[in-house]
C-alpha positions in Angstrom: -113.1 48.9 90.5 -113.0 47.3 94.0 -113.2 43.8 92.3 -110.3 44.7 90.1 -108.0 45.9 93.0 -108.9 42.5 94.9 -107.9 40.5 91.9 -104.8 42.6 91.3 -103.8 42.1 94.9 -104.3 38.3 94.8 -102.3 38.2 91.7 -99.3 40.1 93.2 -99.5 37.8 96.4 -99.4 34.8 94.2 -96.3 36.2 92.3 -94.6 36.9 95.6 -95.4 33.5 97.0 -93.9 31.8 93.7 -91.0 34.0 94.0 -90.2 33.2 97.4 -90.7 29.5 96.9 -88.5 29.5 93.7 -85.7 31.0 95.6 -85.7 28.5 98.5 -83.2 25.7 97.7 -84.3 22.1 98.5 -82.8 20.9 101.8 -80.7 18.4 100.0 -79.0 21.2 98.1 -77.9 23.3 101.2 -74.0 23.6 101.3 -72.0 22.3 104.1 -68.3 22.7 104.0 -68.3 23.6 100.4 -70.6 20.8 99.2 -74.2 20.0 98.9 -75.8 17.4 101.0 -76.3 15.5 97.8 -72.7 15.6 96.9 -71.6 14.5 100.4 -74.0 11.6 100.2 -72.7 10.5 96.8 -69.1 10.6 98.2 -70.1 7.8 100.5 -69.9 5.7 97.4 -66.5 7.0 96.4 -63.8 4.6 95.3 -61.2 6.4 97.5 -61.4 5.5 101.1 -60.2 8.9 102.1 -63.1 10.4 100.4 -65.6 8.0 102.1 -64.2 8.6 105.4 -64.4 12.3 105.0 -68.0 12.2 104.2 -68.7 9.7 107.1 -67.0 12.3 109.4 -69.1 15.1 107.7 -72.5 13.2 108.5 -71.6 12.3 111.9 -70.9 16.0 112.8 -74.0 17.1 111.0 -76.2 14.4 112.9 -80.0 15.2 113.0 -79.4 18.3 111.1 -78.9 16.4 107.8 -81.9 14.0 108.2 -84.6 16.3 106.2 -82.2 16.7 103.3 -81.4 13.0 103.3 -85.0 12.2 103.6 -85.6 14.3 100.5 -83.0 12.4 98.7 -84.6 9.0 99.5 -87.5 10.2 97.3 -85.4 11.0 94.4 -86.9 9.7 91.1 -85.6 9.8 87.5 -87.8 12.0 85.2 -89.7 10.1 82.5 -88.1 12.1 79.8 -84.6 11.4 81.1 -85.3 7.6 81.4 -87.0 7.6 77.9 -83.9 9.5 76.4 -81.4 7.1 77.8 -83.4 4.0 76.7 -83.9 5.4 73.1 -80.1 6.3 72.9 -79.2 2.8 73.8 -80.8 1.7 70.5 -79.1 4.1 68.4 -75.9 4.0 66.3 -73.0 4.7 68.6 -72.4 8.4 67.2 -75.8 9.6 68.1 -75.7 7.4 71.3 -72.5 9.2 72.4 -73.9 12.7 71.3 -76.8 12.1 73.5 -75.3 10.4 76.5 -72.6 13.1 76.7 -75.2 15.9 77.0 -77.9 14.3 79.1 -77.2 13.3 82.7 -77.8 9.5 83.1 -80.7 8.1 85.3 -79.1 8.0 88.7 -82.1 8.3 91.2 -81.3 4.6 92.6 -77.7 5.6 93.4 -78.8 8.8 95.0 -81.6 6.8 97.1 -78.8 4.2 98.3 -76.1 6.8 99.2 -78.7 8.8 101.3 -79.6 5.6 103.2 -75.9 4.8 103.8 -75.5 8.3 105.2 -78.4 7.9 107.5 -76.9 4.6 108.8 -73.8 6.7 109.7 -76.0 9.2 111.7 -77.7 6.1 113.5 -80.2 6.8 116.2 -80.3 10.4 115.6 -82.0 9.8 112.4 -85.4 8.4 113.7 -87.2 11.0 111.6 -86.0 9.1 108.5 -87.6 5.7 109.5 -90.9 6.0 107.5 -88.8 7.0 104.3 -86.3 4.0 104.9 -89.2 1.5 105.4 -90.6 2.4 102.3 -87.3 2.0 100.4 -87.0 -1.3 102.3 -90.3 -2.7 100.9 -90.4 -0.7 97.5 -86.9 -0.2 96.2 -84.5 -2.0 94.0 -82.0 -4.4 95.6 -79.1 -2.1 96.5 -81.5 0.5 97.9 -83.3 -2.0 99.7 -80.2 -3.4 101.3 -78.8 0.1 102.3 -82.2 1.0 103.8 -82.2 -2.2 105.9 -78.8 -1.4 107.0 -79.8 2.0 107.9 -82.8 0.9 109.8 -80.7 -1.4 112.0 -78.2 1.4 112.7 -81.0 3.6 113.7 -82.6 1.0 116.1 -85.6 1.4 118.2 -88.9 1.2 116.5 -87.0 1.1 113.2 -86.3 -2.5 113.6 -90.3 -3.3 113.5 -90.1 -3.4 109.6 -86.9 -5.5 109.6 -88.6 -8.3 111.6 -91.6 -8.1 109.3 -89.2 -8.5 106.3 -87.8 -11.7 107.8 -91.1 -13.5 107.3 -91.3 -12.4 103.6 -91.5 -15.0 100.8 -89.2 -12.7 98.8 -85.5 -14.0 99.4 -84.1 -10.7 98.7 -86.0 -9.0 101.4 -85.1 -11.7 103.8 -81.5 -11.2 103.0 -81.8 -7.4 103.5 -83.5 -8.1 106.8 -80.9 -10.5 107.9 -78.1 -7.7 107.2 -80.1 -5.1 108.6 -80.9 -7.0 111.9 -77.3 -7.9 112.2 -76.8 -4.1 112.4 -78.8 -3.6 115.4 -77.0 -3.3 118.8 -79.8 -3.4 121.3 -81.2 -6.8 122.0 -84.8 -8.2 122.8 -86.4 -11.4 122.3 -88.1 -10.4 119.0 -84.8 -9.6 117.4 -83.2 -12.7 118.6 -86.0 -15.1 117.3 -86.1 -13.2 114.0 -82.4 -13.8 113.7 -82.8 -17.4 114.6 -85.3 -18.1 112.0 -83.3 -16.4 109.3 -80.4 -18.6 110.6 -82.4 -21.7 109.5 -83.2 -20.3 106.0 -82.4 -22.9 103.3 -80.6 -20.0 101.6 -76.9 -20.0 102.8 -76.6 -16.4 101.6 -79.4 -15.4 104.2 -78.5 -17.9 106.9 -74.9 -16.6 107.2 -75.5 -12.8 108.0 -78.0 -13.8 110.4 -75.7 -16.1 112.2 -73.2 -13.4 112.2 -75.8 -10.9 113.6 -76.3 -13.3 116.6 -72.7 -13.4 117.1 -72.4 -9.7 117.4 -75.1 -9.6 120.1 -72.9 -11.9 122.2 -74.1 -12.8 125.6 -76.9 -10.3 125.6 -78.7 -12.8 123.4 -78.5 -15.7 126.1 -81.9 -14.8 127.9 -83.7 -15.1 124.5 -81.8 -18.1 123.6 -82.7 -20.0 126.6 -86.5 -19.1 126.0 -85.9 -20.3 122.4 -84.7 -23.7 123.6 -88.0 -24.4 125.3 -90.0 -23.5 122.0 -92.3 -26.0 120.3 -90.8 -25.2 117.2 -88.1 -27.8 116.2 -86.1 -25.3 113.9 -86.1 -22.6 116.6 -84.8 -25.0 119.2 -82.1 -26.2 116.7 -80.9 -22.9 115.7 -80.7 -21.6 119.4 -78.8 -24.6 120.2 -76.2 -23.7 117.4 -76.1 -20.1 118.5 -75.1 -21.1 121.9 -71.6 -21.9 120.4 -71.2 -18.5 118.9 -72.1 -15.9 121.5 -69.1 -16.2 123.6 -70.9 -17.2 126.9 -69.0 -18.8 129.7 -68.7 -22.6 129.5 -70.4 -23.1 132.8 -73.6 -21.3 131.5 -73.8 -23.1 128.0 -72.6 -26.7 128.8 -75.8 -27.5 131.1 -78.0 -26.1 128.3 -76.3 -28.2 125.7 -76.4 -31.4 127.6 -80.0 -30.8 128.2 -80.6 -30.5 124.6 -78.6 -33.6 123.8 -81.6 -35.5 125.2 -84.1 -33.4 123.2 -86.9 -35.5 121.6 -86.0 -34.6 118.0 -82.7 -36.2 116.6 -81.9 -33.1 114.6 -81.7 -31.0 117.9 -79.6 -33.6 119.6 -77.2 -33.7 116.6 -76.9 -30.0 117.0 -76.4 -30.1 120.7 -73.6 -32.5 120.3 -72.1 -30.7 117.4 -72.1 -27.4 119.5 -70.7 -29.3 122.6 -67.9 -30.9 120.6 -66.7 -27.9 118.8 -67.5 -24.8 120.8 -65.2 -24.7 123.7 -62.3 -26.8 125.1 -63.8 -30.0 126.5 -63.8 -30.8 130.3 -64.7 -34.2 132.0 -68.6 -33.0 132.2 -68.5 -32.4 128.4 -66.6 -35.5 127.7 -69.2 -37.6 129.7 -71.9 -35.9 127.7 -70.3 -36.8 124.3 -69.6 -40.6 125.7 -73.2 -40.9 126.8 -74.4 -39.8 123.3 -72.5 -42.8 121.8 -75.5 -44.8 122.9 -78.1 -42.7 121.3 -80.7 -44.6 118.9 -79.9 -42.1 116.0 -76.9 -42.8 113.8 -76.2 -39.2 113.1 -76.2 -38.5 116.9 -73.6 -41.2 117.6 -71.5 -40.0 114.7 -71.7 -36.4 115.9 -70.7 -37.7 119.3 -67.7 -39.6 117.9 -66.5 -36.4 116.0 -66.8 -34.2 119.1 -64.5 -36.6 121.1 -62.0 -36.6 118.1 -62.2 -32.8 118.1 -61.1 -32.7 121.7 -59.0 -36.0 121.7 -56.3 -34.4 124.0 -58.9 -34.1 126.9 -60.7 -37.2 125.9 -58.5 -40.1 126.3 -60.6 -42.1 128.8 -63.1 -42.4 125.9 -61.0 -45.0 124.0 -62.7 -47.9 125.3 -66.1 -46.3 124.3 -64.8 -45.7 120.9 -63.4 -49.2 120.5 -66.9 -50.4 121.5 -68.2 -48.2 118.5 -66.0 -50.4 116.2 -68.8 -53.1 116.7 -71.7 -50.7 115.9 -74.3 -51.9 113.4 -73.7 -48.8 111.3 -70.7 -48.8 108.8 -70.6 -44.9 109.2 -70.2 -45.2 112.9 -67.5 -47.7 112.8 -65.7 -45.6 110.1 -65.8 -42.4 112.3 -64.7 -44.5 115.3 -61.6 -45.6 113.5 -60.9 -42.1 112.3 -61.3 -40.7 116.0 -58.9 -43.4 117.2 -56.3 -42.6 114.7 -56.5 -38.8 115.9 -55.9 -39.9 119.5 -52.5 -41.5 118.3 -50.6 -43.2 121.3 -53.4 -42.9 123.9 -55.5 -45.4 121.7 -52.6 -47.8 121.7 -55.0 -50.2 123.4 -57.4 -50.2 120.4 -54.7 -51.6 118.1 -55.8 -55.3 118.1 -59.4 -54.3 117.5 -58.4 -51.9 114.6 -56.4 -54.7 113.1 -59.5 -56.8 113.0 -61.5 -53.9 111.6 -58.9 -53.4 108.8 -60.1 -56.9 107.5 -63.8 -56.2 107.6 -66.1 -56.1 104.7 -66.9 -52.5 104.2 -64.2 -50.6 102.2 -64.5 -47.2 104.0 -64.2 -48.9 107.4 -61.1 -51.0 106.3 -59.4 -47.7 105.0 -60.1 -45.8 108.1 -59.0 -48.7 110.4 -55.7 -49.1 108.3 -54.9 -45.3 108.6 -55.6 -45.4 112.2 -53.1 -48.1 112.9 -50.6 -46.4 110.7 -51.0 -43.1 112.7 -50.8 -44.9 116.0 -47.8 -46.9 115.1 -46.0 -43.7 113.7 -46.6 -41.8 116.7 -45.6 -44.5 119.0 -42.2 -45.4 117.1 -40.2 -42.5 118.6 -40.7 -43.9 122.1 
């Protein structure tokens, strides 16, 4: 009898527990302002901007209170049965397919995971509790979910950035792209972050390099200490990318020009070219910069000399004193240098009047491109001089 009472009691307790659990709503279904967390998250993907802004405001107001429910949504998976039904329906005649698809909800787990990640990005640093689930999504999910997870990790910041930096080294270009976008969402700055963005900025895939460069630009002058360190790196590509980035972070000219002039003497031509290109295009030239560009006209590498000529051409209003040096370049052994010099002198206009005699000679030389550039330069100088 006693045993029967014990068994009966256990059964009763079990039923009560099941009843309690079955009446508890999952955290993502709890209602806020008339909608479940899931529906607010889905609204982040609404076509109507007003609805997206409404959902954004809701998640900012909820803050960390929304994190448990959103983490649950990050783990959403379509049932095997639902996927099987929709897969089978796609192969059936239209009437049967329509009958099935209008009665069975389509697989939408990937979309739900993506919207949950986007919602966590809105919450930002207060969503630290979601980092493990977002990291899993970054490494394991489909492309859209992966990207949204990366953006959320970047917006959360702190230790959430660790997985983004690891993903920057991946052989998977989709992961590197997600990493570049996510790291560009980080607002705090440290050496590891900057170095990761620099490496991604040198990626052969332009789709990855562009968001990485944009991320560095967003960091602004906060990135300067790490860039100075990268300029001393033994890695050629790291030095080159940091030299390029100096022209995008908005640092004062007095700070970046000495760094660029130093890099214009780097042992590697690629770094020297980048230094000259950044020097010639990033800021309005001053006498120190013009002297640096003129000095690069004597570089042993053709591509460096061409970069220096184009830099002088870019700032021709401040570089008139370089006309004699550009005339000298018309005698360079490289046709590309001679062509570039003629084009630059044409851009100088009237201040390059003293180069006319040498340009007339160049207009008769053997190389067709040099002849064309010299002829065009003569026409420009004469046209600009005529009204006077």
